Each structure stands twice: as C-alpha cells, then as structure tokens.
MIKEZA-446312 format. One record per residue: z, x, y of N, C-alpha, C in turn; residue in three letters. Coordinates in steps of 0.001 Angstrom, whole numbers, plus 500000, padded with zeros to 6 digits. Example, Ala and Ser with C-alpha at 12.3 -4.5 7.8 and 13.67 -1.06 7.14 Angstrom:
# residues 2
507800513190494310507800512300495500507800513200496700ALA507080512850497750507140513670498940507870512900500030SER
***
This chain:
# residues 247
546958529227563289546634528932561892547489527764561450MET546939526877560741547667525693560310548827526080559419SER549949525300559612551100525551558756550915524964557351ASP549873524082557197549637523467555899549002524482554937LEU549605524544553797549037525454552778547855524783552087LYS546883525545551876545720525010551155546057524835549680ARG545661523678549160545855523440547716544929524343546934SER545425524880545871544535525749545062543356524951544516PRO542203525514544574540990524846544076541066524673542573ARG540776523433542175540781523165540727539489523646540090ARG539675524352539088538496524866538367538374524097537066ILE537281523343536956537088522549535728536647523458534597SER537302523235533489536958524042532314535732523478531636LYS534848524327531225533668523817530514534070523145529217PRO533352522039528937533637521316527694533220522153526491LYS534053522114525546533756522905524339532609522268523583ALA531654523075523202530541522581522401531012522401520977SER530454521405520305530846521231518904530505522469518109PRO531430522868517318531227524102516552530078523947515589ALA529222524937515573528105524917514631528655525138513235ALA528055524462512258528550524648510892528382526094510458PRO529359526588509799529278527971509314528104528119508376ALA527553529307508447526389529571507599526773529395506135LYS525994528606505450526268528384504040527261527273503784GLY527779526625504899528750525540504709528063524338504082ALA528811523591503318528246522425502643527930521336503657ALA526773520682503537526383519591504411526977518290503888LYS527105517309504809527606516004504397526620515386503421THR527040515046502243526089514535501244525528513174501650PRO524242512970501421523609511690501665523797510789500441ARG523760509501500734523870508559499615522674508754498687ALA522963508851497428521895509079496468521146507784496172ARG519829507915496025519036506745495642519376506384494199ALA519312505100493878519570504705492482518580505380491536PRO519016505605490338518119506164489337517104505116488911LYS515876505533488576514883504567488098515377503817486867PRO514890502614486704515298501796485563514831502436484262VAL515521502131483188515130502641481876513959501829481342ASP513371502292480261512161501664479734512407500215479301ARG513547499948478683513845498580478245513876497631479435THR514494498071480529514560497250481737513179497074482353THR512379498135482366511036498025482921510203497013482133MET510300497049480823509564496088479997509990494663480350ILE511285494453480534511780493118480879511309492678482263GLU511243493610483211510745493289484552509321492755484476ILE508458493463483760507061493037483695506875491829482784PHE507753491669481805507700490450480991507964489233481862ARG508906489337482794509207488222483688508063487971484674ARG507477489049485196506314488877486076505194488143485335PHE504960488553484087503907487928483283504225486467482998HIS505483486188482705505881484818482411505665483910483631GLU505962484428484816505812483637486040504353483489486458ALA503524484502486160502130484483486600501282485242485570MET500849484556484510500131485248483425498818485902483851PRO498099485278484782496795485801485194496753485923486716GLU497421486911487287497439487044488753496058487421489283PRO495750486954490468494460487243491088494668487874492457LYS493724488731492833493742489278494185493380488200495192GLY493754488409496439493533487392497462492287487643498295GLU491587488745498059490334488997498759489192488255498068LEU488440487482498823487324486719498267486126487632498044GLU485471487468496893484288488274496572483493487548495492HIS482254487976495314481383487324494332480899488272493241THR481030489569493462480562490568492500481227491909492831ASN481034492939492006481682494227492296481332494798493666PRO480097494565494122479716495104495435480477494425496566TYR480534493096496561481249492418497640482750492707497560THR483244492959496351484645493369496217484863494720496894LEU483966495664496639484064496985497256484051496875498782LEU483148496067499303483061495885500757484347495262501289VAL484817494211500629486020493509501097487238494429501113ALA487405495224500051488565496108499991488451497202501053VAL487253497722501261487060498738502299487368498169503684ALA487017496924503910487272496288505209488746495939505404LEU489506495894504313490891495414504400491872496447504930SER491436497693505115492327498707505678492762498286507073ALA494065498315507320494631497923508616494232496506509022GLN494083495639508024493726494241508284494363493380507206ALA494493492098507476495057491184506478493948490630505594THR494322490222504379493341489594503496492782488319504115ASP493633487582504806493180486347505454492099486660506485VAL492334487691507294491357488077508306490051488559507708GLY490149489336506623488932489830505956488142488664505370VAL488822487742504708488132486592504109487402485775505168ASN488035485590506302487405484830507387486137485524507875LYS486193486852507943485040487612508434483909487694507420ALA484243487677506124483213487940505112482585486685504490THR483140485518504727482585484327504073481115484137504419ARG480787484213505683479385484064506086478592485330505769GLU479229486493505916478557487764505634478051487809504202LEU478895487432503248478514487542501847477480486489501431PHE477299485465502234476230484504501941474851485122502184ARG474791486073503100473492486658503439473359488116502991ILE474477488745502620474416490161502233475408490421501107ALA475019490010499900475908490196498753475449491312497820ASP474491492118498264474053493306497525473880494436498536THR473895495680498080473702496782499035472326496743499691PRO471318496279498952469981496181499540469963495202500713GLN470610494049500535470660493052501616471519493544502785LYS472559494312502486473402494852503554472622495857504393MET471814496673503747470987497625504488469962496902505344LEU469417495797504820468467495009505600469148494373506812ALA470397493975506652471155493403507769471390494450508844LEU471671495672508427471848496771509368473252496850509954GLY473522497986510565474866498237511098475242497258512197GLU474318496999513120474626496070514214474828494655513698ASP474018494261512732474182492931512155475508492792511443GLY475928493848510749477216493842510065478360493760511075LEU478248494521512151479291494496513183479507493098513736LYS478434492353513898478555491007514449479423490108513575ALA479440490386512266480236489573511337481688490042511239HIS481931491329511452483280491865511197483986492312512477ILE483483491917513634484052492382514901485486491918515137LYS485951490950514365487348490499514499488325491444513803SER487818492399513023488679493309512255488938494599513020LEU490109495171512797490422496467513404489429497524512926ASN489037498407513851488151499544513550486809499090512966PHE486294497957513464485070497410512860483870498328513032PHE483812499112514112482676500022514292482640501079513191ASN483787501693512941483864502717511892483623502104510518THR484204500939510282484036500289508984482576499931508734LYS481874499478509765480459499145509604479645500384509221ALA479942501517509858479244502763509513479486503137508052LYS480737502999507617481065503356506232480361502432505235HIS480379501136505503479749500182504568478253500451504458VAL477599500676505572476162500971505527475915502287504792ILE476766503279505026476580504592504384476761504493502875ALA477814503801502409477975503758500944477007502775500307PHE476525501791501052475479500915500519474200501707500278SER473898502618501185472707503453501026472850504348499795ARG474043504912499590474258505747498402474128504933497120ARG474651503714497150474542502868495959473083502605495601LEU472268502361496606470849502089496358470132503357495894VAL470370504457496574469621505684496306470066506397495028GLU471352506309494691471868507095493570472273506271492353GLU472519504958492547473067504174491446472317502865491203PHE471095502787491713470278501600491482470889500320492037GLY471755500446493037472370499281493652473598498766492934GLY474007499444491851475165499004491068476406499818491440GLU477544499168491460478807499857491730479256500580490463VAL479470501894490528479874502629489320481331502355488949PRO481591502322487660482961502149487172483611503522487073ASN483907504106488237484489505449488276485268505614489567SER486557505826489441487388506076490616486920507340491317VAL486601508364490541486229509647491130484946509538491951GLU483953508809491455482710508640492215482965507780493449ILE483657506683493283483904505790494412484701506486495514LEU485635507350495125486421508094496118485553508983496993GLU484395509353496510483510510228497291482699509455498318SER482782508120498315482043507299499263482754507282500614PHE482005507188501717482632507095503050483547505873503135PRO484763506076503629485679504968503826486331504429502572GLY486146505113501449486724504663500182487707505718499688VAL488987505374499657490006506281499160490449505902497762GLY491502506549497289491994506302495936492424504842495749ARG493090504274496751493567502904496614492397501933496476LYS491411502034497372490253501143497323489512501281496006THR489267502519495590488547502759494341489295502170493148ALA490614502323493148491424501828492026491428500300491980SER491489499659493146491429498193493179490105497700492611VAL489017498343493002487689497907492569487529498021491055VAL487870499169490488487671499314489037488641498440488255VAL489813498175488819490783497310488145490268495884488071ASN489843495340489207489436493933489254488039493736488683ILE487110494603489035485718494411488635485448494791487187ALA486152495811486685485830496338485368486990496319484380PHE488146495803484790489275495727483873489879497064483525GLY489706498050484405490315499366484203491770499275484673ASP492752499573483816494163499352484169494731500372485158PRO494099500495486313494606501372487371495621500597488214ARG496577501320488757497595500691489606497421501229491025VAL496600500540491808496385500940493199497671500722493984ALA498007501661494859499288501606495572499064501447497070VAL499573500331497608499591500133499057501039500188499532ASP501295499811500791502660499900501319503619498981500565THR503137497806500131503999496884499394504435497492498055HIS503480498022497324503786498571496000504647499824496112ILE504374500645497123505193501844497347506647501431497603PHE506829500405498426508188499946498747508894499372497522ARG508221498484496807508827497837495636509172498864494565VAL508269499793494329508495500822493311509759501621493591THR509959501975494859511114502794495215512381501990495451ASN512253500672495604513441499832495769514078499477494433ARG513266499133493457513843498630492195514796499638491556ILE514592500946491457513292501596491527512666501746490141PRO511347501534490107510604501859488896510415503359488794LEU510283503975489964510179505432490072510608505792491486ALA511030507024491687511370507513493020510298508514493405VAL509486508150494411508309508946494758508238509159496270THR507406510112496660507271510444498079505956509989498693ARG504922509822497901503612509459498434502986508368497569THR502011507622498123501313506612497313500645507205496076PRO500072508404496205499420509016495045500444509351493968LEU501594509896494376502668510161493407503079508862492712ASP503117507784493500503529506490492956502531505992491928THR501244506112492234500225505657491294500293506444489987GLN500415507748490094500492508587488888501707508195488046VAL502837507983488724504061507634488004503940506273487325ALA503437505279488063503350503928487503502374503864486337LEU501243504528486450500258504503485361500792505184484107GLU501738506099484283502351506756483126503504505950482546ALA504181505160483386505411504496482960505247503046482521LEU504342502317483169504216500884482868503633500706481468ILE504251499877480632503746499654479272502295499194479276PRO501539499630478279500106499356478208499773497881478363ASP500573497011477736500228495593477730500378494934479093GLU501021495617480040501230495036481365500473495776482471TYR499840496889482146499297497741483209498104497117483931ARG497288496341483245496097495772483887496461494916485092LEU497503494096484973497871493186486052499017493703486911HIS499524494903486626500697495412487342500448495505488848ALA499248495926489237498921496036490660499139494709491369HIS498610493622490782498728492315491429500170491805491423HIS500864491960490316502257491507490270503090492199491337TRP502939493508491456503764494265492391503393493989493840LEU502098493869494126501695493629495517502109492228495967ILE501976491237495086502377489879495446503898489775495570LEU504604490493494706506061490513494788506508491127496118HIS505865492220496512506216492875497772505808492079498992GLY504722491357498880504209490587500028505035489333500286ARG505496488664499213506105487351499388507601487278499041TYR508128488240498310509544488196497933510273489450498412VAL509872490598497946510546491858498287509972492406499589CYS510195491653500668509596491966501968510250493193502591LYS509529493776503558509989495040504139511320494889504860ALA511455493919505760512627493841506626513747492981506055HIS513389491940505341514435491089504766513979490588503406LYS514202491397502370513797490954501035514547489694500637PRO513851488782499986514445487497499609515028487593498199GLU516082488391498109516687488703496808517262487467496124CYS517661486458496923518273485267496337517305484466495481TRP516001484699495650515033483979494824514150484929494008ARG514595486162493891513826487174493158514046487011491654CYS512980486971490865513130486768489419513696487979488679PRO513765489125489367514285490327488703515497490883489443ILE516164490066490251517274490552491071518387491181490232SER518647490608489061519718491140488212519356492483487578ASP518069492813487579517612494073486990517384495152488051LEU517189494709489279516888495617490393518158496360490816CYS518018497647491149519160498476491530519228498735493039ARG518457498005493820518474498153495277519875497824495790TYR520521498728496539521935498522496916522153497516498047PRO521102497208498825521280496354500009520637494984499819ASP520945494344498730520358493032498450520802492015499507LYS519906491089499834520231490017500774520613488764499988THR521518487994500549522023486813499864521481485518500440LEU520585485609501402519985484402501969520346484219503411GLY
***
C-alpha cells in the first residue's frame, strides 16, 4: 500500500440561492409617472399647437368621405406615403362604393398589392362598399358606431373619418397619439380606447376638432418614439417627460 496519504476529497458547497422576499414584504418602488398636466397647462399646450398650425390637415389623400374611409382602412400597418402611392390611380377609377364593386376584389388587389395584408384589406373594402350601397344608398354615415360595425373598420378608423369628413370633434388614437398623451402627459392611460375617452373629456372644446391632427403630427415629426426632438419642441417647457433629449 502506498505510503502517500490520500488528500481528503473537497466537497463543493452548493451556492446559496437568493432569499425569496418574505411574504408581505414591501417591493422596490418603481419610479412614478409624472402627473397629468393641469387644465391651464393643457389649454396653453393646444394654444401653441393652434398658433403653429391653425388648420392642420391629414396626410392621406382623398376626394370624398368614401375615399377617405378606404384610405384610412388601408393605412393599418402601412405608411400614409405608401397608401397615397397605391390609391392615386385607384381613386381615379373607383371613387364611390358602386365603382369599387364594379372594379371587384381582384381589380382592387392589383392597385393595393404594395401594402401589407392587401388580400385581407381588399376583402374588407369590397365588403363594406357592398354594405354602403345596400344599406346607406352609397353614402358614408356620420356615425362612429355604425362605421365600427363595418369589416376592417375599428374605433380609430371610424373616428378619423367622422372627424375629417363631417367635422365631428373625435380624437382618434394611434401609436403616436398614445405615446404623446402619456409622455406629456395629458393623461395616463393603458389602452388607445382609454386614451380617446380621456382626451375627448379633457381637451377644451375650442381645440378638440383639430387635436387629432396636432397630436399625430407632433408624435410623427417631433415627439418621436426612440429619440424625441425635445430641443425643438414648442411645448418642451410644459411637458413633464423626465427623459428629455438635448439634441
């Protein structure tokens, strides 16, 4: 037998797992979102938007309420530039629901094939064009509730249409408006529908008609998602967003 003694085997101790928080223990508090601006500040925000752009316009090209409805429905998951490119020739030959039905689904697809989900969108446009002809004499109704019942038309699309076509002061909410609303914040909300309800209740009457356009253009060109251009924002001194960029 060897005279060398065997070294005792080292036994590695298991690493201690981080202790689970005791039941009922207080959690690390999250940074609180800024409180929404007060009414005086909100009035000043929209006064400045109005001063900079008294008559804002949407960027989707259209010739009547029907082509507006089609354009907005096609704009889901697409840019306004892309929709305008696809619809310029389309609206020359199909600017009423009757003409769209005559063009047919395949004919419509040929014009909008550059857009995302064009097959589904073509089905929806033909379906709601048929309803417009059969139930409304080919006219677009001035009703968010009726328009929402059309295939491919949600609350946002319906609200945009009645706002632009009929002067109904609805505030349609897209990703830009949702972001801007919660950044300033005009309101702290969880969903686009919550945001629309809040904005329509809070925005002063004299500014509500154009609020949709002011907010969407502000979000698209100034208060951008990844790097807001706070250094040139007309309401930077009123905005409570904690992570302002300096350029």
